[in-house]
C-alpha positions in Angstrom: 1.9 -1.3 -10.1 -1.6 -2.7 -9.9 -4.4 -1.3 -7.8 -7.3 -3.4 -6.7 -10.3 -1.8 -4.8 -13.7 -3.0 -4.0 -16.3 -0.5 -2.7 -17.8 -1.1 0.7 -20.5 -3.7 0.5 -22.0 -3.2 3.9 -24.6 -0.5 4.7 -24.3 -1.1 8.4 -23.4 1.8 10.6 -19.8 1.9 11.6 -18.8 -0.5 8.8 -15.3 0.1 7.5 -14.4 0.1 3.9 -11.9 -2.6 2.7 -8.3 -1.7 2.8 -7.0 -0.7 -0.7 -4.1 -2.9 -1.9 -1.3 -1.6 -4.1 0.9 -4.3 -5.6 4.4 -3.2 -6.4 6.8 -4.9 -8.8 10.6 -4.5 -9.3 9.8 -2.4 -12.3 7.4 -0.1 -10.6 8.4 3.6 -10.6 8.7 4.7 -6.9 7.4 8.2 -7.7 4.2 6.8 -9.3 3.6 4.4 -6.4 4.3 7.2 -3.9 1.6 9.3 -5.6 -0.9 6.4 -5.3 0.0 5.9 -1.7 -0.4 9.6 -0.9 -3.8 9.8 -2.7 -5.2 6.8 -0.8 -3.8 7.9 2.6 -5.3 11.3 2.2 -8.8 9.9 1.6 -8.8 6.6 3.6 -6.0 7.2 6.1 -4.6 3.7 5.4 -3.3 1.6 2.5 -1.7 -1.8 2.1 1.3 -2.2 -0.2 2.3 -5.7 -1.3 5.6 -6.8 -2.8 7.3 -10.1 -3.7 11.1 -10.2 -4.1 14.0 -8.0 -3.2 13.6 -5.6 -6.1 9.9 -5.1 -5.5 10.4 -4.5 -1.8 13.1 -2.0 -2.5 10.8 0.0 -4.8 8.0 -0.2 -2.3 10.1 1.1 0.6 11.4 4.0 -1.6 7.8 4.8 -2.6 6.8 5.0 1.1 9.7 7.3 1.9 8.7 9.6 -1.0 5.0 9.5 -0.1 5.9 10.7 3.4 7.3 13.9 1.8 4.1 14.3 -0.3 1.7 14.3 2.7 3.9 16.0 5.3 3.0 19.5 4.3 -0.7 18.6 4.9 0.2 17.7 8.5 0.1 13.9 8.0 2.9 11.7 9.5 3.0 8.2 7.9 4.1 5.0 9.6 4.7 1.6 8.0 3.9 -1.7 9.6 5.6 -4.7 7.9 4.4 -8.3 7.9 4.7 -11.4 5.8 2.0 -12.5 3.4 1.4 -15.8 1.5 0.2 -15.1 -2.0 -0.9 -17.6 -4.7 0.5 -16.8 -8.1 -0.4 -19.1 -11.0 -1.2 -21.8 -8.4 2.2 -21.4 -6.7 2.5 -20.1 -3.1 4.9 -17.3 -2.7 5.9 -15.3 0.4 5.8 -11.6 0.1 5.9 -8.5 2.3 2.8 -6.6 3.3 3.4 -3.0 4.3 0.5 -1.3 5.9 1.0 2.5 5.6 -1.2 4.6 7.8 -1.4 8.0 9.5 0.2 8.2 12.9 
């Protein structure tokens, strides 16, 4: 699992911070990813999870299900919005899945 985050660059009122991206692989531990998702959702209310390949998508979905249990006692109900994403890896275009996880 890799996490990439850039702090907000705009001082303009009402500017939103960039969406944090969690990249999940087939070898990512769902419990660890779930903890990362829960942590980001508690502070920013939204996180983007990216996965390429069936194994990675499986781990990502399991992590989202686990994270729902982590944040539910705090009164947060998470939803997941899936979409396709084109990612360039070593100069090669790959199609992956983007899962935006946010508070309902």
